[in-house]
C-alpha positions as CSV (number, residue, x, y, z in Angstrom):
1,M,0.0,0.0,0.0
2,K,2.8,2.4,0.9
3,G,4.6,1.5,-2.3
4,E,1.6,2.3,-4.4
5,L,1.0,5.6,-2.6
6,A,4.6,6.5,-3.1
7,T,4.3,5.7,-6.8
8,L,1.2,7.9,-7.1
9,V,2.9,10.8,-5.3
10,R,5.9,10.4,-7.6
11,L,3.6,10.6,-10.7
12,C,1.9,13.7,-9.3
13,T,5.3,15.3,-8.5
14,H,6.5,14.7,-12.1
15,W,3.4,16.3,-13.5
16,L,3.7,19.3,-11.2
17,L,7.3,19.8,-12.1
18,A,6.4,19.6,-15.8
19,L,3.6,22.2,-15.1
20,L,6.0,24.5,-13.3
21,V,8.7,24.3,-16.0
22,A,6.2,24.8,-18.8
23,T,4.7,27.8,-17.0
24,M,8.2,29.4,-16.5
25,V,9.1,28.8,-20.2
26,I,5.8,30.2,-21.5
27,F,6.0,33.2,-19.2
28,S,9.6,34.2,-20.0
29,T,10.3,33.1,-23.6
30,A,9.1,33.6,-27.1
31,F,9.8,31.7,-30.3
32,T,12.9,33.3,-31.9
33,Q,14.4,32.7,-35.3
34,F,17.9,31.2,-35.4
35,T,20.0,30.1,-38.4
36,W,22.1,27.0,-37.9
37,Y,24.2,25.7,-40.8
38,G,21.8,27.2,-43.3
39,Y,18.7,25.9,-41.5
40,T,16.1,28.2,-40.1
41,L,15.0,27.2,-36.6
42,W,12.4,28.6,-34.3
43,L,13.3,28.0,-30.7
44,P,12.0,29.4,-27.3
45,W,14.3,32.2,-26.1
46,L,14.2,34.9,-23.4
47,S,12.1,37.8,-24.6
48,D,10.2,40.8,-23.3
49,T,7.2,39.8,-25.5
50,S,6.8,36.3,-24.2
51,L,4.4,33.6,-25.4
52,A,2.1,34.5,-22.5
53,A,2.2,38.2,-23.4
54,S,1.4,37.3,-27.1
55,V,-1.5,35.1,-26.1
56,F,-2.8,37.9,-23.8
57,L,-2.6,40.5,-26.5
58,H,-4.6,38.2,-28.8
59,L,-7.2,37.6,-26.2
60,A,-7.4,41.3,-25.5
61,T,-8.0,42.0,-29.2
62,V,-10.8,39.4,-29.3
63,L,-12.5,40.1,-26.0
64,T,-12.2,43.9,-25.4
65,P,-15.3,45.7,-26.7
66,E,-14.9,48.6,-29.1
67,G,-14.6,51.9,-27.2
68,V,-13.4,50.2,-24.0
69,D,-9.9,51.0,-22.8
70,L,-7.8,48.2,-21.4
71,V,-5.9,49.4,-18.3
72,V,-3.5,48.3,-15.6
73,L,-5.0,49.2,-12.2
74,S,-2.3,48.0,-9.9
75,P,1.5,47.4,-9.9
76,M,1.1,43.6,-10.0
77,A,-1.8,43.4,-12.4
78,A,0.2,43.0,-15.7
79,F,2.6,40.5,-14.1
80,A,-0.2,38.5,-12.6
81,A,-2.2,38.4,-15.8
82,Q,0.7,37.0,-17.8
83,V,1.5,34.4,-15.1
84,L,-2.1,33.3,-15.1
85,V,-2.1,33.0,-18.9
86,A,1.2,31.1,-18.8
87,F,-0.2,28.8,-16.1
88,W,-3.4,27.8,-18.0
89,I,-1.5,27.3,-21.2
90,A,1.0,25.1,-19.4
91,F,-1.8,23.2,-17.7
92,L,-3.5,22.4,-21.0
93,L,-0.1,21.3,-22.6
94,T,1.0,19.1,-19.7
95,L,-2.4,17.6,-18.8
96,P,-2.1,14.9,-21.5
97,F,1.2,13.9,-19.9
98,G,-0.3,13.7,-16.5
99,V,-3.3,11.6,-17.7
100,W,-0.9,9.3,-19.7
101,R,1.2,8.7,-16.6
102,L,-2.0,8.0,-14.5
103,L,-3.3,5.5,-17.0
104,R,0.0,3.7,-17.0
105,Y,-0.2,3.5,-13.2
106,L,-3.8,2.1,-13.4
107,A,-3.2,-0.3,-16.3
108,P,-2.0,-3.3,-14.2
109,A,-5.2,-3.2,-12.1
110,L,-7.7,-3.0,-14.9
111,R,-8.9,-5.5,-17.5
112,P,-8.4,-4.7,-21.2
113,S,-12.0,-3.8,-21.7
114,E,-11.9,-1.4,-18.7
115,M,-8.7,0.2,-20.0
116,R,-10.3,0.6,-23.4
117,A,-13.4,2.2,-21.8
118,L,-11.2,4.5,-19.8
119,Y,-9.3,5.6,-23.0
120,Y,-12.7,6.4,-24.7
121,V,-13.9,8.4,-21.7
122,C,-10.6,10.4,-21.5
123,G,-10.8,11.0,-25.3
124,S,-14.4,12.1,-25.1
125,V,-13.8,14.4,-22.2
126,S,-10.8,16.0,-24.0
127,I,-12.8,16.6,-27.1
128,L,-15.7,18.1,-25.3
129,L,-13.5,20.3,-23.1
130,A,-11.7,21.6,-26.1
131,A,-15.1,22.3,-27.8
132,G,-16.3,24.2,-24.7
133,V,-13.1,26.2,-24.5
134,Y,-13.4,27.2,-28.2
135,F,-17.1,28.0,-27.9
136,S,-16.4,30.3,-24.9
137,Y,-13.5,32.0,-26.7
138,A,-15.4,32.5,-30.0
139,V,-19.0,33.2,-28.8
140,I,-19.8,33.3,-25.1
141,S,-17.0,35.5,-23.7
142,P,-16.8,38.2,-26.4
143,Y,-20.6,38.6,-26.5
144,T,-21.1,38.6,-22.7
145,I,-18.4,41.1,-22.0
146,S,-19.5,43.4,-24.9
147,I,-23.2,43.3,-23.7
148,L,-22.3,44.0,-20.1
149,Y,-20.4,47.2,-21.1
150,T,-23.5,48.6,-22.8
151,F,-24.8,49.3,-19.3
152,T,-22.1,52.0,-18.8
153,A,-23.8,54.4,-21.3
154,P,-26.8,55.3,-19.1
155,L,-24.4,56.1,-16.2
156,G,-22.3,58.4,-18.2
157,V,-19.0,56.9,-17.0
158,T,-15.8,56.0,-18.9
159,P,-15.7,52.3,-19.8
160,L,-12.4,50.8,-18.6
161,L,-11.4,47.2,-18.4
162,G,-8.5,46.0,-16.1
163,V,-6.2,43.3,-17.4
164,S,-6.8,41.2,-14.3
165,E,-10.6,41.5,-14.7
166,L,-10.3,40.5,-18.4
167,I,-8.4,37.3,-17.7
168,S,-10.4,36.3,-14.6
169,T,-13.7,36.9,-16.4
170,F,-12.6,34.9,-19.5
171,M,-11.2,32.1,-17.4
172,A,-14.4,31.8,-15.3
173,L,-16.7,31.8,-18.4
174,T,-14.4,29.3,-20.2
175,L,-14.1,26.9,-17.3
176,T,-17.8,26.8,-16.7
177,T,-18.6,26.4,-20.4
178,A,-16.1,23.6,-20.8
179,L,-17.5,21.8,-17.8
180,M,-21.1,22.1,-19.0
181,F,-20.0,20.6,-22.3
182,T,-19.0,17.4,-20.5
183,V,-22.6,16.7,-19.4
184,P,-23.0,13.7,-21.8
185,V,-20.0,11.9,-20.4
186,A,-21.3,12.2,-16.9
187,M,-24.7,10.9,-18.1
188,V,-23.2,7.9,-19.8
189,L,-21.0,7.1,-16.8
190,L,-23.9,7.3,-14.3
191,T,-26.0,5.0,-16.6
192,W,-23.2,2.5,-17.0
193,L,-22.7,2.4,-13.2
194,G,-26.4,1.7,-12.8
195,L,-27.1,4.8,-10.7
196,L,-29.5,6.4,-13.3
197,S,-31.3,4.9,-16.3
198,A,-31.6,6.2,-19.8
199,R,-35.3,6.6,-19.2
200,W,-34.6,8.8,-16.2
201,W,-32.6,11.1,-18.4
202,R,-35.4,11.3,-21.0
203,D,-38.1,11.9,-18.3
204,H,-36.2,14.7,-16.8
205,A,-35.0,16.4,-20.0
206,R,-37.3,19.5,-19.4
207,Y,-35.9,19.9,-15.9
208,A,-32.4,19.6,-17.2
209,I,-32.9,22.3,-19.8
210,V,-34.4,24.6,-17.1
211,G,-31.3,23.9,-15.0
212,F,-29.0,24.7,-18.0
213,L,-30.9,28.0,-18.4
214,A,-30.4,28.8,-14.7
215,V,-26.7,28.1,-14.7
216,S,-26.2,30.0,-17.9
217,A,-28.1,33.0,-16.5
218,I,-25.8,33.0,-13.5
219,I,-22.5,32.8,-15.4
220,T,-23.6,35.1,-18.3
221,P,-25.5,37.9,-16.6
222,D,-25.8,40.1,-19.7
223,G,-29.3,41.3,-18.9
224,T,-30.7,40.3,-22.4
225,G,-30.9,36.5,-22.0
226,V,-29.2,36.1,-25.4
227,S,-25.9,34.7,-24.1
228,M,-28.0,32.4,-21.8
229,V,-29.7,30.9,-24.8
230,L,-26.5,30.7,-26.7
231,L,-24.9,28.6,-24.0
232,T,-28.0,26.5,-23.2
233,A,-28.7,25.5,-26.9
234,P,-25.5,23.5,-27.5
235,V,-25.5,22.0,-24.0
236,S,-29.1,20.8,-24.6
237,V,-28.0,19.2,-27.8
238,L,-25.2,17.4,-25.9
239,Y,-27.8,16.3,-23.4
240,G,-29.8,14.7,-26.2
241,I,-26.6,13.0,-27.4
242,G,-26.1,11.8,-23.8
243,I,-29.6,10.2,-23.8
244,I,-28.9,8.4,-27.1
245,V,-25.5,7.0,-25.9
246,S,-26.9,6.1,-22.5
247,T,-29.7,4.1,-24.1
248,R,-27.1,2.2,-26.1
249,V,-24.9,1.6,-23.1
250,E,-27.9,0.4,-21.1
251,R,-28.9,-2.1,-23.7
252,Q,-25.4,-3.5,-24.2
253,G,-24.3,-3.4,-20.6
254,T,-20.9,-1.9,-21.5
255,L,-19.4,1.4,-22.4
256,F,-17.9,0.4,-25.6
257,T,-17.7,-2.9,-27.5
């Protein structure tokens, strides 16, 4: 037992070290062009305009509404914003490594069919999370932030947006959206474990949609209800897909054949 716990701690430590190193590299370096024996190489090198800064500038261009000035409101704000961007990029880049090491650790204790099902679940979650992140980046976050700033006009105040608020708002919207996109995986797993049936999901579909609307209204309080519907619509479609897959899993008694 102690040996297994030590192995697990070692795996987590390796991933955390990889996360730390990747964060430092993304925060402090940028891809720089070098020429080596006639070959052009692009390698990470120390730079004022780091990878984190470049990503932040791109997000600022996409997310900052027209007529709103992006400002730094405290000495640590610009530094913290770049560290946060570097951390999340590093987290996304090193997460597959952490999952791969964890699956290798679990492999001896699982049957081939269980390992295959675990690979499918991890793959499905990865795809849905990526879709949720992109949907937040392309639709939810820009629209929500833009709509919220229309409420500054009646007050006659100057619309400003702090760099910390920009990143924290985007991260909160993106994380929630990505998690909501994984609803069908949770549905299928609960059905496979025998905790809830496919019929239960069908009978409670209307309540689920109301729940999606409520959660969407909380995380996208734009006052118009449009962003709420924009988020609820794809999640409801995914809920329907979850019902279909849950029905198939219930009939076959296994996640994947």
